[in-house]
N, C-alpha and C positions, 0 to 999 in steps of 0.2 A: 273262121279262124285266119283268115288272112286281116283281118281289123285286126286281131288281137296280136299277130306278127308285127304288123305295120306299128302299132301302137307302141310295140317293145323295143323296134329299131328308131323310133323318135325320141322316146326317151332315153335309149343308150347313147344316141347320138348328140344329146341335149348333155347330157353326163360328160362324156367326153370333152366337148366342145368347152365347157363350165372348166375343166379340170388342165386344160392345156393353155394354162396363161405363161407364158416362157419370161419370168422374171429376170434381171439382168443381175440380180444379188441376193440370196435367200441367207440372212442370218441365223446363228442359233436358237432355237426356242429357249424360253425362258429367261433370255438374258436381260432385255428391254422390261419386259414384264411376262408375268407367267402364262404359259399356255400360249403365246404368241411369239412370230417372228418378225422381224421387220425386211421389209422386201424393197428392193429398189427397181422400179421399170421408168425405163426412157430419163433419168437422172431424176426421177422424184421416189417419194419413200412413204410407203403406208404398214400395215399389217395382216398378216394372215394368221388363222387359228391354224390347231393342230389337224384338222381335217382338211386344210388348205382353202378354207372359205376366206376371202376378204373382209376382214373387220374395220378397217380403215384402209378406205380407198389410197394408191399412191399417187398423192396429189399433192405433198408436201418436199419444198426444198432440203428442211432439216426436221427431224423429229427426234428431241431430246429423251433423257432419261425419265421414266416415271418418278415421282414422289422427289424431285428435286426440290422445285417449285412451290408444289403445293401437293398435300397428301391425294394420292389419286390422280393426278394431271401430268400431264408431260407439255413443255413447250414445244409448240410448231412455229416454223416458218415458211409462209406463202407468199410469193412474190416480193420477198424483202421485209414482211410486216410480222409480227409476232402474236401470237394466240396461245390456247391450250385445248388439247383434248383429255378428255377421261377413258379410265381403264372399260369403259364399255363403246369406247371408239365415236362417243360422241363429241363435236366441237362445244365446247362450255364456255371458252372466250374465244370470240371469233379474232383471226390476226388481221388487226387494225393498225396497232402500236408499232412503232418505229425500235421501240427496245422496254423491256421489261426485267426489274429489277427484281430478286427473289423476293418471296414473302418475309414479313416479321423485322427487315431492315431498320427503317424509319419509324414505324409504328407496329404494334402487334396487329397481324391480320389483316395488313396491308400492304399490296407490293405498288410500287412506284412504276409508273408506265409514263413512256412519252409518244406524243404525236403531232408532229408539225410544228415542234420546238417548244412545244406546251406541255408540261408535268402536269399530271393528275394520279391518282390511285384507285387501285380496285381492292376489293374486298376477297376473302376466300370462296364466294361463290360468283365472282366476276364480276361485280356489280360496280360501276363507275361510282365513286363516292367522293369525290373531290376533284376538282380541276382549277388550277392557276395557270398562270401565264408566266414566262419564263423569266 
């Protein structure tokens, strides 16, 4: 009986500890993407779901609206560099670019990206398809 009570207390403590993250700011759910709310913690942004679970850890300096640059993606900024996350919270394009232009401006299916004053393009899968010099 003591083991059962002790196990219950440990589980309850772990559950309470998990839910005690005190974010600096929690936006309204379903604004940026369905069933998620953007959160801010120590000046960094991420997302939680409606159960309070972190689906994107608050590590980004900025997270843009989903679907603006590419369907299902949101642009993120980390340490002055840009990349993308998807609606599953995965980093689909690592934040390594100094700038990212919207897709389909210069060529259908491509977005212009800049790194160290060099211009390149990524496709809608996040793959670098062409590198040029400025």
